[in-house]
C-alpha positions in Angstrom: -161.9 -111.1 -72.0 -158.4 -109.1 -70.3 -157.8 -107.7 -67.0 -156.3 -104.7 -66.8 -153.2 -104.6 -64.8 -152.8 -102.6 -62.2 -149.2 -100.9 -61.4 -147.8 -102.1 -58.5 -147.3 -99.9 -55.5 -143.9 -98.3 -55.4 -141.8 -99.9 -52.2 -140.7 -96.9 -49.9 -137.1 -95.9 -50.3 -135.2 -97.7 -48.1 -133.3 -95.6 -45.6 -130.1 -96.5 -45.8 -128.8 -93.7 -47.7 -130.2 -91.5 -44.3 -128.6 -93.9 -42.1 -125.3 -93.6 -43.7 -125.1 -90.2 -43.2 -126.5 -90.2 -39.7 -124.0 -92.6 -38.8 -120.8 -90.6 -40.9 -122.1 -87.7 -39.0 -122.0 -89.2 -35.6 -118.3 -90.2 -36.6 -117.6 -86.8 -37.4 -118.0 -85.8 -33.8 -116.8 -87.9 -31.8 -114.1 -87.3 -29.3 -111.5 -88.5 -31.8 -112.5 -87.2 -34.5 -113.0 -83.7 -33.4 -109.1 -83.9 -31.8 -107.8 -85.9 -35.0 -109.4 -83.0 -37.0 -107.5 -79.8 -34.6 -104.4 -82.3 -35.0 -104.5 -82.4 -38.8 -104.9 -78.3 -39.3 -102.3 -78.1 -36.5 -99.6 -80.5 -38.5 -100.9 -78.4 -41.4 -99.5 -74.8 -39.9 -96.5 -76.5 -38.8 -95.8 -77.7 -41.7 -96.1 -74.6 -43.5 -94.0 -72.4 -41.3 -91.2 -75.1 -41.9 -91.7 -74.8 -45.8 -91.4 -71.5 -46.0 -88.2 -71.5 -43.5 -86.8 -74.0 -45.4 -87.6 -72.6 -49.1 -86.0 -69.5 -48.1 -82.8 -70.7 -46.4 -84.3 -69.5 -43.2 -82.1 -72.0 -40.3 -82.2 -70.9 -37.0 -78.9 -72.7 -35.5 -76.5 -75.4 -36.4 -78.3 -77.9 -34.2 -80.5 -78.7 -37.3 -77.3 -79.8 -39.5 -76.0 -81.6 -36.1 -78.9 -83.7 -35.7 -79.0 -84.2 -39.4 -75.6 -85.5 -39.3 -76.4 -87.7 -36.5 -79.9 -89.3 -38.7 -77.6 -89.7 -41.6 -75.3 -92.0 -39.2 -78.2 -94.0 -37.4 -79.4 -94.6 -41.0 -76.2 -96.3 -42.5 -75.8 -98.3 -39.0 -72.8 -96.2 -37.7 -72.4 -94.4 -34.4 -73.6 -90.6 -34.3 -70.2 -89.3 -35.2 -70.8 -85.7 -36.2 -68.4 -83.7 -37.5 -70.0 -79.9 -37.0 -68.9 -81.2 -33.2 -65.6 -82.2 -33.9 -63.9 -84.5 -35.6 -64.7 -87.8 -34.3 -67.3 -86.1 -31.8 -69.9 -88.9 -30.9 -73.2 -86.8 -30.3 -74.1 -89.1 -27.7 -71.6 -87.3 -25.1 -73.3 -84.1 -25.5 -76.8 -85.1 -24.7 -77.9 -88.3 -23.5 -80.6 -89.2 -26.4 -80.5 -92.6 -27.4 -84.4 -92.8 -28.7 -83.2 -90.4 -31.4 -82.1 -93.5 -33.4 -85.3 -93.8 -34.5 -84.8 -91.2 -37.2 -82.5 -93.5 -38.8 -85.3 -95.3 -41.2 -87.2 -92.1 -41.9 -83.7 -90.5 -42.7 -82.7 -93.3 -45.0 -86.4 -93.2 -46.9 -86.0 -89.5 -47.1 -82.1 -88.2 -46.9 -82.9 -84.6 -45.9 -82.9 -82.4 -43.5 -86.4 -81.5 -44.2 -87.4 -84.7 -42.9 -86.3 -84.2 -39.4 -88.7 -80.6 -39.7 -91.6 -83.1 -40.6 -90.9 -85.4 -38.0 -90.7 -82.9 -35.3 -94.1 -81.2 -36.5 -95.8 -85.0 -36.6 -94.6 -85.6 -33.0 -96.1 -82.3 -31.7 -98.9 -82.5 -34.3 -99.6 -86.4 -32.1 -99.7 -84.3 -28.7 -102.3 -82.3 -29.9 -104.3 -84.9 -30.8 -104.1 -86.7 -27.7 -104.5 -83.6 -25.7 -107.6 -82.3 -27.6 -109.0 -85.7 -27.1 -108.8 -85.9 -23.8 -110.1 -82.0 -23.1 -113.3 -83.3 -25.2 -113.8 -86.1 -23.3 -113.7 -84.2 -20.1 -115.0 -80.7 -21.0 -117.5 -81.1 -23.9 -116.6 -80.8 -27.4 -116.7 -76.9 -28.3 -114.6 -76.4 -24.7 -112.6 -79.5 -25.4 -111.4 -78.3 -28.9 -110.7 -74.9 -27.7 -108.7 -76.0 -25.0 -107.1 -78.3 -27.6 -106.4 -75.4 -30.1 -104.8 -73.1 -27.8 -102.8 -75.6 -26.9 -101.7 -76.2 -30.8 -100.8 -72.3 -30.9 -99.4 -72.1 -27.7 -96.1 -69.9 -27.5 -94.0 -72.8 -26.0 -94.7 -75.4 -29.0 -94.2 -72.0 -31.9 -91.0 -71.7 -30.7 -90.0 -75.1 -30.4 -91.3 -75.0 -34.5 -89.3 -72.1 -34.9 -85.7 -73.3 -33.8 -86.5 -76.6 -35.8 -85.5 -79.7 -35.1 -84.3 -80.9 -31.4 -84.4 -83.7 -29.0 -87.8 -82.5 -27.2 -89.4 -83.2 -29.8 -90.1 -86.5 -29.0 -90.7 -85.7 -25.0 -93.4 -83.5 -26.1 -96.0 -86.8 -26.9 -94.5 -89.1 -24.5 -95.6 -86.6 -21.7 -98.6 -85.9 -23.4 -99.5 -90.0 -23.6 -98.1 -90.0 -20.0 -100.3 -87.3 -18.3 -103.3 -87.9 -19.9 -103.2 -91.8 -18.8 -102.1 -90.2 -15.5 -105.4 -88.5 -14.7 -108.0 -91.7 -16.6 -105.8 -93.8 -13.7 -104.7 -95.5 -16.2 -101.5 -96.5 -14.1 -99.5 -99.0 -16.7 -99.7 -96.9 -19.6 -98.8 -93.5 -17.4 -95.9 -95.7 -16.2 -94.3 -96.8 -19.3 -95.1 -93.5 -21.9 -93.1 -91.8 -18.9 -90.3 -94.2 -18.3 -89.6 -93.6 -22.1 -88.7 -89.8 -21.1 -85.3 -91.1 -19.8 -84.1 -91.7 -23.3 -84.8 -88.7 -24.9 -82.9 -86.3 -23.0 -80.8 -86.8 -19.6 -82.6 -84.1 -17.8 -86.3 -85.5 -18.1 -85.2 -88.0 -15.7 -85.7 -85.3 -12.7 -89.1 -85.1 -14.6 -89.6 -88.6 -14.7 -89.2 -88.6 -10.8 -91.5 -85.9 -10.1 -94.3 -87.9 -12.3 -93.5 -90.7 -10.4 -94.0 -89.2 -6.9 -97.1 -88.1 -8.4 -98.4 -91.3 -9.4 -97.3 -92.9 -5.8 -99.3 -90.2 -4.3 -102.8 -90.5 -6.6 -102.6 -94.4 -6.8 -101.4 -94.9 -3.4 -99.2 -97.8 -4.8 -95.5 -98.1 -4.8 -95.5 -98.1 -9.0 -95.6 -94.8 -8.1 -91.8 -94.7 -6.2 -90.8 -97.5 -8.6 -91.0 -95.0 -11.6 -89.4 -92.4 -9.7 -86.7 -94.7 -8.7 -86.4 -95.1 -12.5 -85.9 -91.1 -12.8 -83.2 -90.4 -10.9 -81.1 -93.6 -11.4 -81.1 -92.8 -15.2 -80.7 -88.8 -14.4 -77.3 -90.5 -12.2 -76.2 -92.6 -14.4 -76.2 -90.6 -17.9 -74.9 -87.4 -16.2 -72.1 -89.4 -14.3 -71.5 -92.1 -16.2 -72.9 -92.5 -19.7 -72.0 -88.4 -21.1 -68.4 -88.2 -19.4 -67.5 -91.5 -20.7 -68.6 -90.5 -24.8 -67.6 -87.0 -23.8 -64.2 -85.7 -25.2 -63.6 -84.0 -22.2 -64.7 -86.6 -19.7 -67.4 -85.2 -18.2 -70.8 -84.2 -18.9 -70.7 -80.9 -20.6 -73.7 -79.1 -19.2 -73.0 -79.6 -15.7 -70.4 -76.1 -15.2 -73.5 -74.1 -16.5 -75.9 -74.7 -13.2 -74.8 -72.5 -10.9 -76.6 -72.9 -7.5 -73.7 -71.3 -5.5 -74.2 -67.6 -7.5 -77.8 -68.5 -6.9 -77.3 -68.8 -3.3 -75.2 -66.1 -2.7 -77.8 -63.6 -4.7 -81.3 -64.7 -4.2 -82.8 -62.1 -6.8 -81.0 -63.3 -9.7 -83.6 -65.8 -9.5 -86.3 -62.7 -10.7 -84.5 -61.6 -13.8 -87.1 -60.2 -15.7 -86.7 -62.8 -18.8 -87.3 -65.9 -16.0 -90.4 -63.5 -14.7 -91.9 -63.0 -17.8 -91.5 -66.8 -18.5 -93.7 -67.6 -15.9 -96.1 -65.1 -16.3 -96.5 -66.8 -19.4 -97.0 -70.2 -18.4 -99.3 -69.3 -16.2 -101.3 -66.7 -18.7 -101.3 -69.1 -21.7 -103.7 -71.0 -19.5 -105.4 -68.3 -17.7 -104.5 -69.2 -15.1 -106.1 -72.3 -14.4 -102.9 -74.4 -14.4 -102.4 -73.2 -10.6 -105.4 -75.0 -9.5 -103.8 -78.6 -9.9 -100.7 -80.5 -8.7 -99.6 -81.4 -12.3 -97.9 -77.8 -12.5 -95.1 -79.0 -10.5 -93.9 -81.3 -12.8 -92.6 -78.3 -14.3 -89.8 -77.1 -11.3 -87.0 -79.8 -12.8 -86.8 -77.9 -16.5 -87.6 -74.7 -15.0 -84.4 -75.3 -12.2 -81.8 -76.3 -14.6 -82.8 -73.5 -16.9 -82.9 -70.7 -14.6 -79.6 -71.9 -12.4 -77.9 -71.2 -15.7 -75.3 -68.7 -16.4 -76.8 -68.5 -19.7 -79.8 -66.0 -20.6 -80.6 -68.0 -23.4 -82.2 -70.5 -21.3 -84.2 -67.8 -18.9 -87.3 -66.5 -21.7 -89.6 -67.9 -23.8 -87.1 -68.3 -27.6 -86.1 -72.2 -28.7 -87.0 -75.3 -28.2 -86.8 -75.2 -23.9 -90.6 -74.6 -23.1 -92.0 -77.3 -25.5 -91.9 -79.7 -22.7 -93.7 -77.7 -20.3 -96.7 -77.3 -22.6 -98.3 -80.8 -22.3 -98.1 -80.2 -18.6 -99.9 -76.5 -18.1 -102.0 -78.0 -20.2 -103.1 -80.7 -18.6 -103.0 -79.4 -15.2 -105.9 -77.1 -17.0 -107.8 -79.9 -17.9 -107.6 -81.3 -14.3 -108.6 -78.1 -12.8 -111.8 -77.6 -14.9 -112.7 -81.2 -14.5 -112.0 -81.7 -10.6 -112.4 -78.4 -9.1 -116.0 -77.9 -8.0 -116.2 -74.0 -8.0 -115.5 -74.7 -11.8 -118.3 -77.1 -12.3 -120.6 -75.1 -14.7 -121.1 -75.9 -18.6 -120.9 -72.0 -19.4 -118.4 -71.3 -16.9 -116.1 -73.9 -18.6 -116.9 -72.7 -22.1 -116.2 -69.2 -21.3 -112.6 -70.4 -20.0 -112.1 -72.7 -22.9 -112.6 -69.9 -25.2 -110.8 -67.6 -23.1 -107.7 -69.1 -23.1 -107.8 -70.1 -26.7 -107.9 -66.3 -27.6 -104.8 -65.7 -25.3 -103.3 -67.7 -27.4 -104.1 -66.4 -30.1 -103.2 -63.1 -29.1 -100.0 -64.0 -28.1 -99.3 -65.8 -31.6 -98.6 -62.3 -33.0 -95.2 -62.0 -30.5 -94.0 -65.5 -31.4 -92.6 -67.4 -34.4 -96.3 -67.8 -36.1 -97.3 -63.7 -36.3 -94.4 -64.2 -39.3 -97.1 -65.7 -41.2 -98.9 -61.8 -41.5 -96.1 -60.9 -44.2 -94.2 -64.1 -45.3 -92.7 -61.9 -48.3 -90.8 -60.1 -45.6 -89.9 -63.1 -43.2 -89.2 -65.5 -45.9 -87.4 -63.7 -48.4 -86.8 -65.6 -51.3 -83.9 -62.8 -52.8 -81.3 -65.1 -52.0 -82.6 -68.5 -53.0 -80.6 -68.8 -56.4 -77.7 -67.6 -54.9 -77.5 -70.1 -52.5 -78.4 -73.0 -54.6 -75.5 -72.0 -56.7 -73.3 -72.0 -54.0 -74.1 -75.3 -52.9 -73.8 -76.6 -56.9 -70.1 -75.4 -56.4 -68.8 -77.8 -53.9 -66.2 -80.6 -55.3 -67.3 -84.3 -55.2 -65.4 -85.8 -51.8 -64.3 -82.9 -49.8 -64.9 -81.5 -46.1 -66.7 -77.9 -46.1 -66.4 -75.3 -44.2 -69.4 -73.3 -44.2 -72.1 -70.8 -42.1 -75.0 -71.8 -40.8 -77.7 -70.9 -43.5 -75.9 -73.5 -45.8 -75.0 -76.4 -42.9 -78.0 -78.2 -43.2 -77.9 -78.5 -46.9 -74.7 -79.6 -47.2 -74.8 -82.2 -45.0 -77.0 -84.5 -47.5 -75.4 -83.1 -50.4 -73.6 -86.4 -52.0 -70.6 -84.7 -53.1 -69.8 -83.5 -49.9 -68.4 -86.2 -47.0 -68.0 -84.2 -44.0 -68.4 -80.0 -42.4 -65.2 -79.0 -40.7 -65.0 -78.4 -37.3 -64.7 -75.0 -38.0 -68.1 -72.7 -38.5 -67.2 -69.5 -40.5 -69.2 -66.7 -40.9 -67.8 -64.4 -42.8 -68.5 -60.3 -42.8 -66.5 -58.0 -44.6 -62.6 -58.8 -44.1 -63.2 -60.8 -40.6 -64.2 -64.3 -40.3 -65.7 -65.7 -36.7 -64.7 -69.2 -35.9 -66.7 -71.4 -33.4 -64.4 -73.8 -31.5 -65.0 -77.3 -31.3 -66.3 -78.1 -27.6 -68.9 -79.5 -24.9 -71.5 -76.6 -26.1 -73.7 -76.8 -29.3 -75.8 -73.8 -28.4 -75.9 -70.7 -31.1 -75.8 -68.4 -28.3 -72.1 -70.0 -27.4 -69.6 -67.0 -27.9 -67.3 -67.3 -31.1 -63.5 -66.6 -32.0 -62.8 -63.5 -33.6 -59.7 -63.7 -36.8 -59.8 -60.5 -38.2 -57.9 -61.9 -41.1 -59.0 -61.9 -44.8 -57.7 -65.4 -45.1 -60.2 -68.5 -44.4 -60.1 -69.4 -40.5 -57.9 -72.8 -40.5 -59.8 -76.1 -39.5 -58.8 -78.5 -37.9 -60.1 -81.4 -39.9 -57.7 -84.0 -41.5 -59.7 -83.5 -44.8 -58.0 -81.1 -47.3 -58.7 -78.9 -49.2 -61.5 -77.7 -47.3 -63.4 -75.3 -49.5 -65.4 -72.1 -48.0 -68.7 -72.1 -49.0 -69.8 -68.1 -48.9 -73.9 -67.5 -47.9 -75.2 -65.1 -49.8 -76.8 -64.1 -46.9 -75.3 -62.2 -43.5 -75.7 -65.5 -41.1 -75.4 -64.8 -37.8 -75.0 -67.5 -34.9 -77.3 -65.8 -32.7 -81.0 -65.7 -33.1 -82.5 -63.8 -35.9 
């Protein structure tokens, strides 16, 4: 007699899949994950903007060509001799930025001026992750993400990206890391990150001095005073010893721009329109919350040298000069929202966080990213083909005299051994020539040579072909 075998009951489905989904969802909502998402999105926006500039031959100044020559020399284990600045000009005599030696390995792998734009975007995006992560930990996911996104879109970072690569790109993440560690009371980390700032640019030694004093006040230890001393020491050493020793003029090239006597004789000059607007926007971009934290005092050294200068280009919001101020005012804002009892309300924090994001979005239309609203107009491709044709005419082994729109592309050209000291800008029958001198800013006043013949170059290479740009270039901001 056969017995009918009953089917075995099906085992209950293992909860492995649901467990993995829950684990993935949990990981995606951690502070670091959210901050990384914001940072990646910021990097993509920055990179799209830079690619549109590069593709359309939109070059803002000759600084990109200058730093590309520096990276090219470091990649070949040579001193940064930049022929754009002058024959045999060592760029370490212009500004004190030895940390830029880190550009060398990347340029060796990807020899293009565009590599520098990608590096700058990556460095700024790293600072976005650092500040956004800190904001989310202190203020909650939504409020923190709003503050992080507002920082990513802040007008200071937009102007830095628009003006293309400058050494301060390294200062922005270092400042973010230092200030976040300071607010987390991780004194050793804060000390190390801040100490590295002196190797980015000479004036940042004074910012390090202020960070040291703030650390000494908060930590009640001598470490802060040592950091302050470190900052002052390197500022003096850079401006009084290193830069004069390496500069062709045997001096710190920018010392003459600090006109303290003029300000003393006319204190009202401090309230000129561009200066006042810059200060208002520094407060406005954080909805005024940065004023409730002592960290905001760290903006004083940068604003001091800018506002003491006779050059109006330093006073406003254009160019890269305000990039280092953005980590300061946003860390100050997070500090205020976290520590002030009057702001200790989840709803109020959410309202303020979204308000800060809305302010950054509204200001975007007035700054670089507003150009993305009309790509065809602001990144026109009408001259791309003729620009490439002009570059292809450069013969083997020559020094080239060019304008700023083609300079960054010529630096990496294998046929070109260097760029002439003179940068010639041709309009009709006249040419404008920048003299080799201590200042490298595009707002420098050129000499006008009213002649149909090419402007003479002091370069030793001969002959010097002159590359006419298909677009009308100007040394001034466009």
